[in-house]
N, C-alpha and C positions, 0 to 999 in steps of 0.2 A: 198618948191616947187617954181620954177620960170617958167615963160612963160606957165602957165597952160592953156590948150585949150580943148574945148569939141566940139563934133559934133554928128550928128545923123546918124544912119544906117537906113534911111528910105528905104522901099522896100527890106528889108532883108528876107522877106518870113514869118516873125513872125507876128502874129495878133497884129495890133496896138492897139486893145482894151484890150489886156492882158499884153503886155510888151513894154517897150521902150528900144531899144538897142542904146547905145551911146559909142563913143570912147573918149579917153582922151590921152593927151600927156603933158609932163612937163620935166623940168630939175631938178635934185636934187641939194642940196647945193654944192655938189662937181662937178657940171656940167655934170652929167651922164644923158643921155636921157632915159626916161621911157615912156611907152605907154601901152595901154590895152583897154579892152572893159568892160563896165558896163551894167548889165541887171537890169532894174527897173520893178518890178512886180506891176502893177497898182492896182489890187484888194487887194494885201497884203500890199501895200504902203511901200515897202522896196526894197533895193537892194538885189538881190539873186546871188548865186554863191560863188566863193572864197571870203574870208574876205578881205576887203580893208581898207586902212588907214582912220581914222575918218575925217581927214582934207580933204581928197580927196572926200569922199562921201558927206560931208557937202557942199563943193563947187559944186559938181554935183547936189545936191538937189537945191541949189540956182539957178544954170543954168537952170534946168528943170522948176522951178517956173518962172524965168524971161523970159523964152522963151514961156510961156503959155502952156506948155505940161502937167503940173499938177497944181492944185489949191493949194495955200499955206494952211497949216493946221490952223484951227481956234483954238485959246487958250481956 
């Protein structure tokens, strides 16, 4: 993945206490653009919906933590 970017869909109409809606975009190794939406369920502490690449969800989790939207898990 190259040029990976994330952003939030604030004001999407979904309860911010239950889910975080975020978009992503990147380019593949062969320079094909890809984009989509990720749903993170706060109570379940996981991404919900279609299966996503592990690298993508790991980067998304890091983005959520660095933005202060979720607290990093304690070991």
